[in-house]
C-alpha positions in Angstrom: 242.1 -125.8 254.5 244.2 -124.4 252.0 242.1 -124.6 249.1 238.7 -122.5 251.6 241.6 -120.1 251.6 241.8 -120.1 247.6 238.2 -119.9 247.3 238.0 -117.3 249.9 240.9 -115.1 248.2 238.8 -115.1 244.8 236.1 -114.3 246.1 237.5 -111.4 247.2 239.3 -110.6 244.1 235.7 -111.1 241.9 234.7 -108.5 244.8 237.3 -106.2 243.2 236.4 -105.7 239.7 232.6 -105.9 240.2 233.9 -102.5 243.0 236.3 -101.6 240.4 233.9 -102.2 237.3 231.6 -99.4 238.8 233.9 -97.0 237.8 234.8 -97.4 234.2 232.5 -96.4 231.9 229.1 -95.8 231.3 229.8 -92.1 230.1 227.6 -90.0 228.8 227.3 -89.0 225.8 227.7 -84.9 224.4 225.8 -84.1 221.9 228.2 -81.0 220.7 226.9 -78.3 218.1 228.3 -76.3 215.8 228.5 -74.2 213.2 230.8 -74.7 210.1 231.0 -74.0 207.0 227.7 -71.8 207.4 225.8 -74.2 208.8 224.9 -76.1 212.5 226.3 -79.4 212.8 225.6 -82.1 215.6 228.6 -84.0 216.2 227.9 -86.8 219.3 230.9 -88.0 221.5 231.5 -90.4 224.4 232.6 -88.4 227.4 235.8 -91.0 228.1 236.9 -88.3 230.3 234.8 -88.8 233.3 236.2 -92.3 234.0 238.2 -93.5 237.1 241.2 -92.0 235.5 240.1 -89.9 233.5 240.8 -91.8 230.2 239.3 -93.8 227.8 242.5 -96.0 228.5 240.6 -97.6 232.1 237.8 -99.7 229.8 241.1 -101.5 227.7 243.0 -102.0 231.7 240.1 -103.5 233.0 239.5 -106.2 230.7 242.3 -107.4 229.9 243.3 -107.5 234.1 239.8 -109.7 234.1 239.8 -111.7 231.5 243.3 -112.2 232.7 242.5 -113.0 236.2 240.3 -115.7 234.7 242.2 -117.4 232.8 244.8 -118.0 235.0 247.2 -116.0 233.8 247.5 -113.1 236.1 248.1 -114.6 239.7 248.1 -113.1 242.9 251.5 -111.6 243.5 252.7 -111.0 239.7 253.8 -108.1 239.2 252.0 -105.9 236.5 254.6 -105.1 233.5 253.6 -102.7 230.1 255.0 -100.1 227.3 252.4 -97.2 227.5 252.5 -93.2 226.1 250.8 -92.6 229.6 247.2 -92.7 229.5 247.5 -96.9 229.5 249.8 -97.0 232.0 247.6 -95.0 234.6 245.2 -96.6 234.1 247.3 -100.7 234.5 249.0 -99.3 237.4 245.8 -97.8 239.1 243.8 -101.1 238.6 246.1 -103.3 239.2 247.5 -101.5 242.7 243.2 -101.6 243.3 243.8 -105.0 242.9 247.0 -105.9 244.7 249.3 -105.9 242.1 253.1 -104.4 242.0 253.2 -102.4 238.2 256.1 -101.8 236.4 255.3 -99.3 233.3 258.1 -98.6 230.9 257.6 -95.1 229.0 259.2 -92.7 226.6 261.0 -90.2 228.1 259.3 -86.9 226.4 256.0 -87.9 227.8 254.5 -85.2 229.8 255.7 -83.9 233.2 252.3 -84.8 234.2 251.5 -88.3 233.2 255.3 -89.0 234.7 253.7 -87.4 237.8 250.7 -89.2 238.2 252.2 -93.0 237.3 254.7 -92.3 240.5 251.6 -90.8 242.6 249.5 -94.1 242.4 252.2 -96.9 243.4 253.9 -97.8 239.8 257.4 -98.4 239.6 258.4 -95.8 236.2 261.3 -96.4 234.0 261.9 -93.3 231.0 263.2 -94.9 227.7 265.0 -92.4 225.6 265.0 -92.1 221.9 268.8 -93.5 222.0 267.7 -96.2 223.8 264.4 -97.1 221.5 261.8 -95.1 223.0 258.9 -96.6 222.0 259.4 -99.7 220.8 262.3 -99.5 223.7 259.8 -99.6 226.5 258.1 -102.7 225.1 261.0 -104.7 224.6 262.1 -103.6 227.9 259.3 -104.9 229.5 260.1 -108.4 227.5 263.3 -108.5 228.8 261.8 -108.4 232.6 259.7 -111.4 232.2 261.7 -113.4 230.9 263.9 -112.6 233.5 261.4 -113.0 236.3 258.5 -115.8 236.4 256.2 -113.4 238.1 255.5 -110.7 235.6 252.5 -110.7 233.3 252.3 -108.7 230.4 249.2 -106.5 229.4 250.8 -106.2 225.8 247.9 -104.0 225.3 249.2 -103.3 220.6 248.8 -106.9 220.4 246.3 -107.9 223.1 242.5 -108.4 222.0 240.5 -108.3 225.5 241.6 -104.2 224.0 239.5 -104.7 221.3 236.6 -106.5 223.3 236.4 -103.6 225.8 235.1 -101.4 223.0 232.8 -104.1 221.2 231.3 -105.3 224.4 231.1 -102.0 226.1 232.2 -99.0 224.7 230.1 -100.4 221.2 227.4 -101.0 222.5 227.2 -97.9 225.1 227.4 -95.5 221.9 224.4 -97.1 219.8 221.6 -97.9 223.4 222.7 -93.7 223.9 222.0 -92.6 220.1 218.7 -95.1 220.0 217.8 -93.5 223.3 217.8 -89.9 220.9 215.9 -91.7 217.9 219.3 -92.3 215.9 222.0 -94.5 215.0 225.3 -94.1 213.9 226.5 -93.2 209.7 230.0 -93.2 211.1 232.8 -93.2 214.0 236.1 -92.0 214.2 239.4 -92.3 216.8 242.6 -91.4 216.7 244.6 -94.6 216.7 246.8 -95.2 220.1 246.8 -99.0 220.1 243.7 -99.4 217.9 241.8 -101.3 220.3 239.2 -98.4 220.3 238.8 -97.9 216.5 238.6 -101.9 215.9 236.2 -102.7 218.9 233.8 -99.9 218.6 234.0 -100.3 214.6 232.6 -104.3 215.5 230.5 -103.3 217.5 228.3 -100.7 215.3 229.1 -102.8 211.9 227.4 -105.6 213.9 224.7 -103.0 214.2 224.0 -102.1 210.8 227.2 -103.2 208.3 227.2 -99.9 206.4 228.6 -97.5 208.9 232.0 -96.3 207.9 235.0 -96.7 210.7 237.6 -94.2 209.9 240.7 -94.4 211.9 243.0 -90.5 212.5 246.2 -89.9 212.7 248.3 -86.6 212.8 249.3 -85.4 209.6 252.4 -84.7 210.5 253.0 -88.5 211.4 251.0 -90.7 209.3 252.4 -94.4 210.6 249.1 -95.3 209.1 249.2 -94.2 205.9 253.0 -95.3 205.5 253.6 -98.3 207.2 256.2 -97.0 209.2 257.2 -94.1 211.7 257.4 -90.6 209.7 258.3 -86.8 211.8 257.2 -86.2 215.1 253.9 -84.5 216.1 251.9 -83.5 219.7 249.1 -85.2 220.4 250.3 -87.8 222.8 248.8 -91.2 222.9 248.3 -91.8 219.6 250.4 -92.5 216.7 253.4 -94.2 218.1 256.2 -95.7 216.2 254.3 -98.9 214.3 251.5 -99.8 213.8 249.7 -102.7 216.2 248.9 -106.1 215.3 245.2 -105.4 216.0 244.5 -102.7 213.6 243.0 -104.0 210.4 243.0 -101.8 208.0 241.1 -103.8 205.5 238.3 -103.8 207.6 238.3 -99.9 208.4 237.4 -97.1 205.7 240.2 -94.4 205.2 242.4 -93.3 207.3 241.6 -89.1 208.4 244.9 -86.7 209.3 244.6 -83.6 210.9 247.2 -81.7 212.0 248.5 -81.3 216.0 248.2 -77.6 216.0 244.2 -77.7 214.7 244.3 -80.4 217.4 245.5 -78.2 220.3 243.5 -75.5 219.2 240.2 -77.3 219.3 240.6 -78.7 223.0 241.6 -75.2 224.0 238.4 -74.1 222.7 236.4 -76.9 223.8 238.0 -76.2 227.3 237.9 -72.4 227.3 233.9 -72.3 225.6 232.4 -75.3 226.7 234.0 -76.2 229.8 234.8 -79.4 228.1 238.1 -80.1 229.8 239.5 -82.9 226.6 243.1 -83.8 225.8 244.5 -82.8 222.5 243.5 -86.1 220.8 239.7 -85.6 221.8 240.2 -81.9 219.4 241.7 -83.9 217.3 238.8 -86.4 217.2 236.0 -83.7 216.9 237.2 -81.7 214.0 238.2 -85.8 212.7 234.2 -86.2 212.8 233.5 -83.1 211.1 235.9 -84.0 208.3 233.7 -87.8 208.1 230.7 -85.8 207.6 232.1 -83.9 204.9 232.2 -87.0 203.2 229.1 -88.4 204.5 227.0 -85.4 204.6 226.7 -82.6 207.4 223.5 -84.4 208.5 225.1 -87.2 209.0 225.4 -89.3 212.7 228.9 -88.6 213.3 230.8 -90.2 216.6 233.7 -90.3 218.1 235.3 -90.0 221.9 237.2 -88.1 224.1 239.6 -89.2 224.9 240.4 -88.3 228.2 241.0 -84.7 230.5 243.1 -82.0 230.2 244.6 -82.1 233.2 247.8 -84.0 231.6 249.1 -81.8 229.0 249.1 -78.7 231.0 252.9 -78.1 231.0 252.8 -79.0 226.7 251.9 -76.5 223.5 248.1 -77.6 225.1 248.7 -74.6 228.0 250.3 -72.1 225.7 248.9 -70.1 222.6 249.3 -71.9 219.3 250.2 -69.7 216.6 247.8 -70.5 213.4 247.7 -71.2 210.3 246.1 -70.9 206.9 245.2 -74.3 206.3 243.4 -75.0 210.1 239.8 -76.0 210.8 239.2 -75.5 214.3 239.8 -71.7 214.5 236.8 -71.1 211.8 234.5 -73.7 214.1 232.3 -71.9 216.4 231.1 -74.2 219.5 227.4 -73.6 220.1 227.3 -75.9 222.6 226.4 -79.6 223.9 224.0 -81.8 226.2 224.4 -84.6 227.8 222.5 -88.1 226.9 223.1 -89.7 230.1 223.8 -94.3 229.7 221.3 -96.6 229.9 221.9 -98.8 233.0 
């Protein structure tokens, strides 16, 4: 009888994963037309804000939880505990609760109020960590302490878990290749802001398997060049990227030059995407568009450069994204004219 119940439980769990998979990924590819430096250009961006919780982190959370469940590392009744700057925690909380797990999230206390409210609304047990308590690194330490005290805690470890990269190699990258191929194109370059590094490493691997010459560029805020310096420097306002360290899954020797974009420039670009094109995306999406234009400057204005619009703007409306930003002479965004976009469906 016990074996029968166990089998039924596994079948039910597989059914839940199958249902959740229908809510994640297969996002449209946006061909964003701009005029910059006196010429018309196109940047291609995966519209990840259309996923279940409104961010690309759903892909990572789903793959990590599914792989851990299949291996037995994540067991029924286990608590999921993760350190996050917001989006990953929201994804882990939503998917974890849908799968029947308790979820405990540790997050630096300076993240947006919307992130905190969303986490609480979807049933996460939220613990805020101050700078004095260690900030992001303190959040990670807190999950490890919790796991050491209990035998029913699963740590996704998004910053070191290779299943993070796997989600983007197998899904995001392959979708991008198919969507570009459907309009007779292939990528010359890819750029994405680095939080955990899963997107840049996973998508980068998929694109280079198709064409070894594709340029792969991590992006960071110019105010906090963690990737460039190797350690935390300064503060910035692009939540979700450039935390306090370089994650272990980021292999800088396997990618090309790091692209730096100012947080203020990114805010202006995100504001323009929303107000002029109706694309309500977050600050890192503005940064990624600007980064893609910089990569085009390196490769040629007609180069096919792709990126991701990583999340929506709803988590940032109480931040500087919801306020007028002062323009500095070095900013790019004020001079970028947005002409429109087309949405390219993801093949089945």
